[in-house]
N, C-alpha and C positions, 0 to 999 in steps of 0.2 A: 782321226774318229776311227775308238777302238771296236765301236759296233758296225760300223761301214766294213771292214776288214771280214768280221764274220759274215757278214750277209755276201759279202763277193765271194767268199767260202762256200756258200750255199748256191751261187747261180754258178761255179765250176761245176758242182758233182751234180746238179742235177736234180737234188732233192727225190731221187727215186720215185719218180712218177712213169707214168705209163703212155704221155702222147709221145708220137714220134715225131722225129723232126724231117720234115723233106727237103730234099738236095734240090739244087739246079731250079727251077721255072717247072715244076711237075703241080699250081696250084690248080687245081680242076671245082668250078663252083656251078653246082646243082639249081640253076635257080628256080624252080619249080619248088625245092624242098625251103630255098633262102624266102620266096615269097609266103609260103604256108606259115613259116615262124615269124615273120616283121608282120604277119596278120595276126598270129594268136598275141603275140606280143600287143599290138595295137588293142584287142580286143579285151585283154585281160585288164589291162592298165585304163579303159576307157580313152584312149589318146587319140584324140581328130587325126592327127595326119603326124607320119613319120616321113625323113629323108634319108638314103642309104648311100655310102658311097662300098665301093670291094675293089681294092685293086692288088694288083702283082707287080713289084718291079720293071718286070719286063715290061708291062702298057696291057698282057695278052689276054689278060683276066680282067678287064677295068669295067666296071656298072656302077651308073649311080640311077638312082633312083626315085622315086617316090610311092607313097602307101595313102590313103585316105584322102583328106580335104585339107588344104590351105585355110577355106573359111569355110566355114560350115554356114553360116548367112546367103553366102551367094553359090555354095556347094562346090567351090573351086577347086579341081582336083590337086594333088600335091604332085611334084614332076623334079626333074632334075637342075630345076634352074628357079623354084621357089626359095626365096631368101630365108635365114633364120639369122636370129643374134647366138651368135658361136663363144658368149660370154668368156668365160678363160682359157677356153684354148689360143685364146689370142694373144694370154702372153706368151707361148711357144713363139709367133710372130716377131712379138720385142724381145725375146733370146735373142736369134736370129740375127736381127739388124742390132742388138746392139755387141755381137759378136765381130760383127762385118765392118762395123762404123770404127771398133774399138782395135781391129789388127789391120786395117788400110792407116788409121791415123797415129798409131805406137805399134809400129812392126818392127820395132827393135825389141819388143820388150815379150812378144809372142803370146801363151797362153798368159802368162805371168801378169800381165794386164788386166785380167781380171781378181787377180790377190792384189794389187797394189792400191793401197788406202786412197779413194777420192779425192779425198782433199788434197792430196801432194798430185793426183793423176790431174786434176781437174780444178783448180784452183777458182776461177773466174766464176763457178756457179755457187759456191760459200753453201753447198750441202751441211745443214746444221740438223741434228737430229736431239734427241732428251736428255743428253749426257755429254760431256768432255768425250769420251773414250772411244764411243758409237761414233760421234761428229766426226773426230779424227783417224780412225782404222776402217770403217764400214769401206767395203768394195764390194764392184760388181755381184763379183759369188754372191755375197753375203743378202744386196738384195734380190738376185735373179733365184737365189734357193731358197728364201724364208731364213734365212741365218742369224736377222735381228735381232728375234726375241721381244719386238713389240706386240702391245698390243692392239691391233681392230677391231677390238670387238665396241661393239657401240650399232645405234639408233640412227646415228647424226646422217649418214650417206643415204636411210632407207628414207626418212624424210625432207632430203636437200636439204640438209641444213646450212648448204654453204653458199656463200651469195655468189660466188664466182671463182673461176678455175684457179685463179692465184689465191683468194681465199683458200682456199682447199689445200693447196699444195705450201702456203704458207704456215697451216696448222699440225701437217704434218710432226711437225718440231716438239708437235706437245704430247704425240701418242708415247705411252706410259710404257714400263718395261714389263714384260711377260714371265720371261724366264733369263737368264744369263746371258748376256751377247757371246753367238756362236754355240750355245749348250745344247740346244733343240732345234725343234720344226716347228715356224707358228707361222703359218700361211697367212700372209699381208697383200693385199691390193694393194694399200699406198707403197710399199717398198718398189712394188714394180713398175709403179705409175712412175716413181722418182727416177727410177733408172731410166724410163723412156725418156722423160725432161733433160736431164743430164745428156743424154745422148743427143739431142734434140738440141742442145746448147752448146753441145763439141763442134754437130755438124752446121747452125747456125739457121738451122730450119725448123717447123714445128714438126713434132713427133710424126706427126698425122699426115706430113706431106713424106716422111720414109717409110712410114705405112702403106701408103697408097702405090708407091714405088717399087715398093717388092710386091705389092699383089699384082701388079701392071705388069712387071718381070718372068710373074709366074705365070702370066697369061689366065689367071683368077678376074675373069671378065665382068662378072659378075658381082664381085667383093664390093662390097662400101666401108665405109668408119661412120659410125655415129656421129651426127652431129647436134648442138643445142637448138639448131632451128629446122630442120627436114620435118616432116609433114610424112608419120609412118603408118598414117591410115592411105594414105592416097600413093606412097612410094609402090613405083613398078613391079609385080610379082613378090612384093615382102607377105608375107606369113601372116595370118592374125593368129593373135595368141591367149589362150584360152584357160580360166581358173574354174575352181571349185567356189561356187557363192554362198552364203549363209544358209541358203537350203538345200546346200550337195549337188546341184546343177552346173554343168558349165555354162560359163560365162563369158563373154569378150573382153580384154581389158584392153583398158584405152591407153592406144599406143605412144599419148606424148608422154607417159611415163618414160619411154626409154633416150628419149632426147636428154635425159640428167645421167644418163651414161655414156656421155660425149668423151669422146678420146679415144684412142686404140690400144695404149699401152695395159691396158688390164684387163677389160672384157668389153673393147667397143668397134670391134670389126664384124660386118653383117656377110656372111656367104652364103653359098649351094652347095649341092652334094656335088656338083660337078665341080663344081671348084674346089672343094675338099677332097675330090679326087687327085688333082694336080696337087693339090699341096700334100697328100700323100706322098706320089712319084717322089719330089721335091727331097722330103725326106728319106724314104727308103733307100734311093741311090745320092746319099748323101751332099745334097746342093746342085746336084745333075737335073736340068731338066729339059727333053726336047733337043737334047745334043750341046748344050750350053752350061757350063759350069758356072752356076749363078752365083755361089757361095765356095769360095775352094772348102776341100774333103776336111784339110786339116783343121780349118775355123766348125765346120759342124760338129766335130770329133767331141770339141769344147761343149757344146750343148749337151752331148749325151753324158760327157765326165760325170758322175756320183758325184756329188756337190756337199750333199747335205744326207745323213740317216732316218728313214723311220721304223720302228718297229713290226719288224716281217711278221705277221699275221698266221701264216701256214696254214689259211682257208683248204680246203679238199674242195674240189669241184668233180663232183662225177670221178671219182677218184685219183684225180690230178690236184695236186700240190699248186696254189695260183696265189701271190699277192705281192703288195710291192715294198723294196726294200728298201730304196733311196729315192734321191730326186735330183737331178739334172738340173739343168738351167731352166726353169719351167716345164720341166716334163717330169711325169715319173717314171719312176723306172724301179721295174717289178719282173716279176716269171710269173710261166704258166706251161705245165710243166718243166720240161729241161729247156724251153725257148725263153730267150733275152723280151721281156714284154718293154714297149715304152707307148704312152701316153699322156691323156689330159681329159677331164672333166669337162664342161661348161655350164653353169647356173646363172640363168639370170630370168629364173623363173618367172611367169611359166616355159620359157622355154631352156629346155635343158638339151647335153649333147655329149657325148664322146668320142673320142679320136684313141685308134690303139696301130702301131706296128709292130714288124717284129722281123726286124731287122736280117736276122740269121735266113726264114725262109720267103723276104718279101713279101710278105701279106700288111696289106693295110684296111682299115676298116675304121667309116665314119657312121656317127645315125645322129641324129635330130629329131625332136621331139619340139610340136606350138603347143603343150599341155598335156596334163593339170599343176606341171610343175615337179617338186622331186618324187620319186619315186620305191617304193621300198626293195631290199637289199634284194629281195627273191626274185626280183623282177625288173631288176634296173637297167640301166645300159652295161654298164660292166657284165652281170650276169647276160645280158641278149651277147654281149660279143664274146664272152666263154662259150656258146654255144654257137657261135657263127667259127668261131677258130675252129670246136673240133667238126662242126661239120663237115667244113672245107679242105681241113686239112686230114684228118684221119674220116673221114666218112660218119661220124657218130651222129646215131639221128638224136635232134635232141629234147627232151623229156619235157611236154608241156605241163606234166602233173606238178612240176614242183613251181610255175609261175604261181603266185598267189595275188587274189588280185586288191585291187589300190581302194583300201576300203576305208569311207571317211571316221568309220567309229574305230578307226585304230590309232585316231589323234587324240590326246587327252587333255585337258585344261589344267594347267599346275599352278596351284599359286603359288609365290616364291616363298618357301619356307622361311628366310631370314625376316619376312612380313608376319605370315602367316602366326611363326611364332613369336612376334614382339612382345615383347614385355614390359612393365613399367607404367605408368600413368601419369597422360600429359594433360594439361591442361586446353581446352577446344582455342582453336585460333581463329580468330573473325574473318571471313570471306574477304574484307578490301584491306585483311593486312597481309594476305599472301599473292596480292596483287604486285606483279612489277615483273624486269626481264633477268634471269637466271642462266648463267654460261659458264659454258665448259669449255678451254683450248682448242681442243679437238672434236668435241660433238657438236659445236654450235649452241645456239641462243634458244631459251622456252621462254614463249611467252603467255603471261598471264593475265586472265582481265577478268574483268565483270559482262557477263553476258546480257543480251534484252530482259531474259526472264529472270535477271538477277541470278543465278548460276554461277561457277566458277567457269572459263572458257580456257584452252589450252591451246596454242598454236605454236607450231617447229617448221619451221622451214617451209618448203611452196607443199608439201602434202599430208604435214603432219597436225591436223586440227579436228575438235574434238570437246565435249562437254567433261568434266572431271566431278562423277559423282560420289559420295560420301560413303565411305564403309563403314565396318563395326567399329573401325578401331579408329580413334582419335588423331587428327590433321593426316589420314591417310584416304587416298582417294583411289577410285578406278575411273580408267577414259572409257566413254564412248565416242568411238572414233566415227569419222563423217569423211564423205569425201573417197580418192582414189585410192588413199594409203588400207583402206579396209579390204580393196585386192591385191595389194600389195604385198599386206600381211597372209592372206588367204592363199595366195600363189606361193610364196615360198614357202609354206607350211602341208602343201599341198590341199587343201580342205579346211571345214571348220572344224572344231570352234578356233575363234580364237586366239592368238594367244594370251594369256594374262598378264595385266603390267600394271603396277601400280607408280603411285606416284607421291611420294610422304613429304610433309613437309616438318616433320617434328625437331628437326636439329636447326639450330637458329640461323637462319636467314641460307637456309640451305633446300631447294629443292632434289630432293635422290629418285631417282626413275629403276624400278626395280622389275625384272623379268625371271623367269626359269631360271638364265644360264648368264645372271649378273646381276650389278648395280654400278650404275653411274650417278654421281653426284656433281650437281649446277649449284652455282654462289651468286646469291644475289648481286647483280652490275657488276659483276665477272665478264664484262664482253671483252672481246682479242685485243683491244686498245690497253688494257688494265693489266697483260700480261709482260713480260720482259721479253724482250726481243730476242737476246740469250736463254734458254731455259736451264742453263747453268752457269756457275757461280767462274767466273774467270780466272780466279785463284784456285779452283778445284785439281783434286788430283789428275794425272794422266789414266791409273788403274785403279 
C-alpha cells in the first residue's frame, strides 16, 4: 500500500521530536510521581478504580498496583489482583495464538501463510462471506488487520440478538460491504472472532481452550475467559463496573451483561494488572518469558509487521508528535516522538483499558478502569500513557492543567438528520398492522407487539425491550427503553442522555432503525431461514 510506505518514512526520520531515546535498561520509575498522576487521573474522570502496570523488558522496574476501589458498595480496594474485562486487548492474544498455530501446522509457508486464502488453506472450514471474491480470497492477515472492509456497525450485539454462538457465526456471512476489499481500515469484531474459530477448527479444540493454554504458559494465573454461565457478581476478586445513570450518578452495572461477551477471540479475556505485566514482558522480549521461548521470535515478528495503514494524525503532545500510522495483527502501530509505539485499547464499557509498549526502550504500560465508560480525549488512557511515558523516560512533570473533567453536559442528544428532515405525507398505519417480526440477516430479529396498555412494545434480543412512543412524524416512533439496556447505552456513551433512536414504519413491510450513526432496515418476516445460505450467486464473477 502506497500510504503505508510514507508512514514508515515518518517512523524512520523520527518526525523531528524532542523525546530522547533511552538505551539499554535505564528506565527509572518515580513511584511517588506516578501515584500522584494516577490519583489525579482518577479524580478528574471520577473513576472509582484504576489498575496500573509499568514494566521494563529486564523486569527490574516492574510494578503493578491499584488505585481507588473495585467495589464502592463494599469499599473494597483496587489492587494488582483485581480482575477486569480487558475487552479488545484480547484480540492481541488471538493474533499470537493464530500465528503460533499457523506456523506449526504450515511450517513450509512461513509468514506467507498469513497471505494464503483461507478457502485454500483450510477448505474444511467453509468460510462464507458476503460476496464470492471475499469468500475465496480472504486471508488471516485480512481478518486480523481489519482489511475485509465489512461493515460491523449495528445494534444486534448490544441487544443480545443472537440465539446462540452458532447463530452469531452463521450470520457473519451477511455483513455488508463498507468499502472495497483491502482498500482501507474498517474495525471489525466479527472478523477477529472468525479468525479464532478457524484456528480452533485447524487444531480441533475450542478457541477458549487455546486461549487458556496460552494464559497458563504465560503464568497469567488470575486471568480467565468470559463464559455464558459464570456468575460475575460473585466471581472472586472481580471488579464491579460503574456507569452514570440518568441522574448522572455512578451506579453498578448488572454483571450478568458480561456473559454475552463469552469467547476469547475478540474481547472475552478477564485479567489483572499483575498478569498484564507478564503479558507486556512477553511482548517486550518477543515471545520469551522466564527464560522460555513460548512463541518463536520470528513468529512474534509477524504480529508487529504493519499489515494495514491508517491516516497518521501527527498530533502534538507536549511538543512531541505522536499518533498511529498503521495496524499490525490486532495491534496499533504508531509513534511517540522518535519511539516506535505498539498497543491496543479495550472498551467493554464501563470497563475500558489500554496496553502500550515501546520495543526500542523496553517500556510497557497497562491501565484499566471500572467506569464510568469512555473518557474524553483530553484525559483518556492514551493521554495518561503519554504522560507516563514522558515522566518515566524524560522525567517530564505531567501537566494536570490539560486534564479536563468528564462532564455529562458534554454529551448531546442528536435526532438523526435523515428522520428529522423527513419530507412527504404518509397515511397513519394502525398499531395492529405494525405487529410482527422484522428480521435482518446479520442484526437479528425485532418483535413488535401490542402491550397490556394497548400501546406498541418492542423486543430485541435479550436486553432490548421497551415501549414505542409516537412522534410528530407519522409512523415514526421513539423508544422508551426498559431494563439493563439502559445501563448498557449509558455506559457506552459515558453518561446521560440516552442516544436518540427512532423506528420508522413508513416503508411497506419494513422497520427502519435510525440513530445518529446510521440506519438499518429490518424486513417483515425475514427471519434467518428466509435468506439463501450462500449470499451470492454461484455464477457470479470472481472479480
